[in-house]
C-alpha positions as CSV (number, residue, x, y, z in Angstrom):
1,X,-127.7,31.7,35.5
2,X,-126.0,34.9,35.5
3,X,-123.9,33.9,38.6
4,X,-123.0,30.6,37.1
5,X,-121.9,32.4,33.9
6,X,-120.1,34.8,36.0
7,X,-118.0,32.2,38.0
8,X,-117.4,30.2,35.0
9,X,-116.3,33.1,32.9
10,X,-118.7,32.3,30.0
11,X,-121.9,33.7,28.5
12,X,-125.2,33.0,29.7
13,X,-126.1,31.4,26.3
14,X,-123.1,28.7,27.1
15,X,-124.8,28.1,30.6
16,X,-128.3,27.5,28.9
17,X,-126.6,25.2,26.3
18,X,-125.1,22.9,29.2
19,X,-128.3,23.0,31.1
20,X,-130.3,21.9,28.2
21,X,-127.7,19.5,27.0
22,X,-127.2,21.1,23.8
23,X,-124.1,20.9,21.5
24,X,-121.6,23.6,21.1
25,X,-119.8,23.6,24.4
26,X,-116.6,21.9,25.0
27,X,-116.1,19.0,27.5
28,X,-113.8,21.1,29.7
29,X,-116.0,24.0,29.7
30,X,-119.2,21.8,30.2
31,X,-117.5,20.0,33.3
32,X,-116.6,23.5,34.6
33,X,-120.2,24.8,34.5
34,X,-121.7,21.5,35.7
35,X,-119.5,21.7,39.0
36,X,-120.4,25.2,39.5
37,X,-124.0,24.3,39.1
38,X,-123.6,21.6,41.8
39,X,-121.9,23.9,44.2
40,X,-124.8,26.3,43.9
41,X,-127.4,23.7,44.1
42,X,-129.1,25.2,41.0
43,X,-132.4,23.8,39.9
44,X,-133.6,25.0,36.3
45,X,-137.0,26.3,36.1
46,X,-138.4,23.7,33.9
47,X,-142.0,25.2,33.9
48,X,-140.8,28.6,32.5
49,X,-138.8,26.8,29.9
50,X,-141.9,24.7,28.8
51,X,-144.0,27.7,28.6
52,X,-141.4,29.8,26.6
53,X,-141.1,27.0,24.2
54,X,-145.0,26.3,24.1
55,X,-144.4,22.7,24.5
56,X,-147.5,20.4,25.1
57,X,-147.6,17.0,26.6
58,X,-150.5,14.9,25.5
59,X,-151.6,11.9,27.8
60,X,-154.2,9.4,27.0
61,X,-156.5,7.8,29.6
62,X,-157.6,4.4,28.3
63,X,-160.1,3.4,30.8
64,X,-163.6,1.8,30.8
65,X,-166.6,3.9,30.3
66,X,-169.4,4.2,32.7
67,X,-172.2,1.7,32.0
68,X,-175.3,0.4,34.1
69,X,-172.9,-2.4,35.3
70,X,-169.7,-0.4,35.7
71,X,-170.6,2.9,37.6
72,X,-167.2,2.3,39.4
73,X,-165.3,4.1,36.6
74,X,-167.0,7.4,37.0
75,X,-164.7,8.0,40.1
76,X,-161.3,7.4,38.4
77,X,-162.2,9.4,35.6
78,X,-163.1,12.3,38.0
79,X,-159.6,12.0,39.4
80,X,-158.0,12.1,36.0
81,X,-160.0,15.4,35.3
82,X,-159.1,16.8,38.7
83,X,-155.3,16.4,37.9
84,X,-155.8,17.8,34.5
85,X,-157.2,21.0,36.0
86,X,-154.2,21.4,38.0
87,X,-151.5,20.9,35.4
88,X,-153.1,22.1,32.2
89,X,-151.5,25.4,32.7
90,X,-148.1,23.7,32.3
91,X,-149.1,22.5,28.9
92,X,-150.5,19.1,29.7
93,X,-153.4,17.7,28.0
94,X,-155.4,14.7,29.0
95,X,-157.6,12.9,26.4
96,X,-159.9,10.2,27.7
97,X,-160.5,7.2,25.5
98,X,-163.3,5.2,27.0
99,X,-164.0,1.7,25.9
100,X,-166.9,-0.9,26.6
101,X,-165.9,-2.8,29.6
102,X,-167.8,-6.0,28.1
103,X,-166.4,-5.8,24.6
104,X,-162.9,-6.7,23.6
105,X,-163.5,-5.1,20.1
106,X,-164.2,-1.9,21.7
107,X,-160.9,-2.0,23.6
108,X,-159.0,-2.9,20.5
109,X,-160.5,-0.1,18.4
110,X,-159.4,2.5,21.2
111,X,-156.0,0.9,21.3
112,X,-155.5,1.4,17.7
113,X,-156.7,5.2,17.9
114,X,-154.1,5.7,20.9
115,X,-151.2,4.1,19.1
116,X,-151.9,6.0,15.9
117,X,-152.1,9.3,17.8
118,X,-148.6,8.8,19.4
119,X,-149.3,10.2,22.7
120,X,-146.4,11.2,25.2
121,X,-147.7,8.9,27.9
122,X,-150.8,6.6,28.5
123,X,-152.9,5.7,31.7
124,X,-154.2,2.1,31.0
125,X,-156.8,0.2,33.0
126,X,-155.9,-3.3,31.6
127,X,-159.3,-4.8,31.7
128,X,-158.6,-7.1,28.9
129,X,-155.0,-8.7,29.6
130,X,-153.9,-10.1,26.0
131,X,-155.4,-7.1,24.3
132,X,-153.5,-4.8,26.7
133,X,-150.3,-6.5,26.2
134,X,-150.5,-5.6,22.6
135,X,-151.1,-2.0,23.3
136,X,-148.2,-2.3,25.8
137,X,-145.8,-3.9,23.1
138,X,-146.6,-0.9,20.9
139,X,-145.8,1.6,23.6
140,X,-142.6,0.1,24.2
141,X,-141.7,0.2,20.5
142,X,-142.1,3.7,20.6
143,X,-140.8,4.3,24.0
144,X,-144.1,5.7,25.3
145,X,-144.3,5.4,29.1
146,X,-147.5,3.9,30.5
147,X,-149.1,3.7,33.7
148,X,-151.5,0.7,35.2
149,X,-154.7,2.0,36.7
150,X,-156.6,0.0,39.2
151,X,-155.3,-3.3,37.9
152,X,-151.8,-4.7,37.4
153,X,-150.1,-7.1,34.8
154,X,-147.1,-8.5,36.4
155,X,-143.7,-8.7,34.8
156,X,-144.3,-5.5,32.5
157,X,-142.2,-2.3,32.1
158,X,-144.9,0.0,33.2
159,X,-143.7,3.3,34.8
160,X,-145.9,2.5,37.9
161,X,-149.0,0.7,39.1
162,X,-151.6,2.9,41.0
163,X,-154.3,0.8,42.6
164,X,-155.2,-1.7,45.4
165,X,-153.0,-4.3,47.1
166,X,-155.2,-7.1,45.9
167,X,-153.9,-10.0,47.9
168,X,-154.1,-7.9,51.3
169,X,-157.5,-6.7,50.2
170,X,-158.8,-10.3,49.9
171,X,-157.3,-11.1,53.2
172,X,-159.2,-8.1,54.9
173,X,-162.5,-9.4,53.1
174,X,-162.0,-12.9,54.6
175,X,-161.5,-11.3,58.1
176,X,-164.7,-9.4,57.9
177,X,-166.8,-12.2,56.5
178,X,-165.5,-14.7,59.1
179,X,-167.1,-12.6,61.8
180,X,-170.4,-12.8,60.2
181,X,-170.4,-16.7,60.0
182,X,-172.7,-18.5,62.3
183,X,-173.0,-22.4,61.7
184,X,-172.4,-23.9,58.3
185,X,-169.2,-22.0,57.5
186,X,-170.2,-22.3,53.8
187,X,-169.0,-19.3,51.7
188,X,-169.6,-18.5,48.0
189,X,-166.9,-16.4,46.2
190,X,-168.5,-14.7,43.2
191,X,-166.3,-13.1,40.3
192,X,-168.5,-11.1,37.8
193,X,-166.1,-10.1,35.0
194,X,-165.5,-10.5,31.5
195,X,-161.8,-11.4,32.2
196,X,-162.7,-13.8,35.1
197,X,-159.0,-15.4,35.3
198,X,-157.2,-12.1,35.6
199,X,-154.3,-11.6,37.9
200,X,-156.1,-9.2,40.2
201,X,-159.0,-11.4,40.9
202,X,-156.9,-14.5,41.5
203,X,-154.8,-12.4,43.9
204,X,-157.9,-11.2,45.7
205,X,-159.3,-14.9,46.0
206,X,-155.6,-16.1,47.1
207,X,-155.5,-13.7,49.7
208,X,-159.1,-14.5,50.9
209,X,-158.3,-18.2,51.2
210,X,-155.0,-17.6,53.0
211,X,-156.8,-15.9,55.8
212,X,-158.8,-18.9,56.6
213,X,-155.8,-21.3,56.3
214,X,-153.6,-19.1,58.7
215,X,-156.4,-18.8,61.1
216,X,-157.5,-22.5,61.0
217,X,-161.1,-21.8,60.3
218,X,-162.8,-24.7,58.9
219,X,-164.8,-23.4,55.9
220,X,-166.2,-24.7,52.7
221,X,-165.4,-22.3,49.9
222,X,-167.3,-22.5,46.6
223,X,-166.3,-20.2,43.7
224,X,-168.2,-19.2,40.7
225,X,-167.1,-17.1,37.5
226,X,-169.8,-15.1,35.7
227,X,-168.8,-13.6,32.4
228,X,-172.1,-11.9,31.7
229,X,-172.6,-8.9,33.8
230,X,-176.2,-8.2,33.3
231,X,-178.7,-8.9,36.1
232,X,-180.5,-11.8,34.4
233,X,-177.5,-13.9,33.6
234,X,-176.1,-13.1,37.3
235,X,-179.5,-14.3,38.8
236,X,-179.6,-17.4,36.6
237,X,-176.1,-18.5,37.8
238,X,-176.9,-17.7,41.4
239,X,-180.2,-19.5,41.3
240,X,-178.3,-22.6,40.1
241,X,-175.7,-22.4,42.8
242,X,-178.1,-22.1,45.7
243,X,-180.1,-25.0,44.5
244,X,-177.0,-27.3,45.3
245,X,-175.5,-25.3,48.0
246,X,-178.5,-24.2,50.1
247,X,-176.5,-23.8,53.2
248,X,-174.3,-21.0,51.9
249,X,-174.3,-18.1,54.6
250,X,-172.0,-15.5,53.2
251,X,-171.0,-14.2,49.8
252,X,-168.0,-12.5,49.0
253,X,-167.8,-10.7,45.6
254,X,-164.5,-9.9,44.2
255,X,-165.3,-6.5,42.7
256,X,-167.9,-3.6,42.4
257,X,-170.6,-5.7,40.9
258,X,-171.7,-6.6,44.4
259,X,-174.9,-4.6,44.0
260,X,-175.9,-7.2,41.3
261,X,-175.7,-10.0,43.8
262,X,-177.3,-7.8,46.5
263,X,-180.2,-7.4,44.1
264,X,-180.6,-11.2,43.6
265,X,-180.4,-11.8,47.4
266,X,-183.0,-9.0,48.1
267,X,-185.6,-10.1,45.4
268,X,-185.3,-13.8,46.4
269,X,-185.8,-13.1,50.1
270,X,-182.3,-14.2,51.0
271,X,-181.3,-11.0,52.9
272,X,-180.1,-13.3,55.9
273,X,-177.2,-14.2,53.9
274,X,-174.0,-11.9,54.7
275,X,-172.7,-10.2,51.7
276,X,-169.3,-8.3,51.1
277,X,-167.9,-6.6,48.1
278,X,-165.9,-3.8,46.7
279,X,-166.2,0.0,45.8
280,X,-168.3,3.1,46.6
281,X,-170.8,3.4,43.8
282,X,-174.6,4.6,44.1
283,X,-176.0,1.1,43.8
284,X,-173.7,-0.4,46.3
285,X,-174.4,2.3,48.8
286,X,-178.1,1.7,48.2
287,X,-177.8,-1.8,49.3
288,X,-175.5,-1.2,52.0
289,X,-178.1,1.3,53.6
290,X,-180.8,-1.2,53.4
291,X,-178.7,-3.8,55.1
292,X,-178.4,-6.3,52.2
293,X,-174.6,-5.5,51.9
294,X,-172.8,-5.8,55.2
295,X,-169.5,-4.2,54.3
296,X,-167.8,-2.6,51.3
297,X,-164.2,-2.5,50.8
298,X,-163.0,0.6,48.9
299,X,-159.7,1.8,47.6
300,X,-160.3,5.5,46.8
301,X,-160.8,5.2,43.2
302,X,-161.0,8.9,42.5
303,X,-157.6,9.2,43.9
304,X,-156.4,6.5,41.8
305,X,-157.3,8.4,38.7
306,X,-155.6,11.6,40.1
307,X,-152.4,9.9,41.1
308,X,-152.1,8.0,37.8
309,X,-152.3,11.1,35.9
310,X,-149.9,13.0,38.3
311,X,-147.2,10.4,38.1
312,X,-146.9,10.8,34.2
313,X,-146.9,14.5,34.9
314,X,-144.1,14.1,37.4
315,X,-142.1,11.9,34.9
316,X,-142.6,13.5,31.6
317,X,-142.8,17.2,32.6
318,X,-140.7,17.5,35.9
319,X,-138.3,14.6,35.0
320,X,-138.6,13.3,38.5
321,X,-138.5,9.6,39.4
322,X,-141.7,7.6,40.2
323,X,-142.1,4.6,42.4
324,X,-142.8,1.3,40.6
325,X,-146.2,1.1,42.5
326,X,-148.5,3.1,44.8
327,X,-150.7,0.9,46.7
328,X,-154.0,2.7,47.8
329,X,-155.5,2.2,51.5
330,X,-158.0,-0.5,52.3
331,X,-161.0,1.3,53.5
332,X,-163.9,-0.6,55.2
333,X,-167.2,1.2,54.6
334,X,-170.4,0.4,56.6
335,X,-174.0,1.5,56.9
336,X,-172.9,3.8,59.8
337,X,-169.9,5.5,58.2
338,X,-170.6,5.7,54.7
339,X,-171.9,9.3,54.6
340,X,-168.4,10.5,55.6
341,X,-166.3,8.7,53.1
342,X,-164.6,10.6,50.4
343,X,-163.9,8.1,47.2
């Protein structure tokens, strides 16, 4: 800054006003200083400025809380906390707001708290689509940037989406399950979720079905949506389905609830049925190890939480541009390699 002031024949205070876009400098002097800044390729030390001003950036993480049926969310939350440890020294505070993934009222209560608190940025796992859109509308009214985590809602003004490429993930799932088919080629697709018609699950299923069409594999695919996530409800639905589709030889579960299906297959002595699902959770790994689950498709859930947090940090603190989406890898976990996987 001293060198810039010297070349422009102005005070350091004038240079500081131009760098921070404050009033009190003529357009002619401002242009002169900006030209010298470009010539010197000068970048202001934003961190030092923020620390000197004592500025705090507050980010809310609106994600499901961990329950017996939603162990998955422990990993993204761990990623958010890992990011916070790295950036808290720069005045960034992350405040988790955890809702019950089975209750819309729980989400609405959390959303109301977040809107009232007026955060600088929001990490949002949009488990309930219409309710999430209401929160998004409030964010846009107040010009609060928001990031989608794990699930996407198309045609929104989110800063970025951090999560799986759902269509391609379903395509990979079909590739895997096709290798396990033997005779009947009858497949059951199971979606266990409160919002069973969400964009993401439809994308997964579309990718799954496209694989069989493109490879001209003659299959009979039956799909069921189960909105109650506890074991008793899932078992009741599956018992009914297998009564009318006894020749099903493979099951594809579109999310982390695959352990619930695995428990049913194990308890009902149907361990011969091939089973594929998602996510590196303790229950899923247990059934992978005993052979009930054949493959798990994983998308580095902890890293999703980390990257969602860092994207808001880059935007809010560093003033850097962020890509519209960051798609996670599609990892295939087996009984043989699960010990070496890092979520």
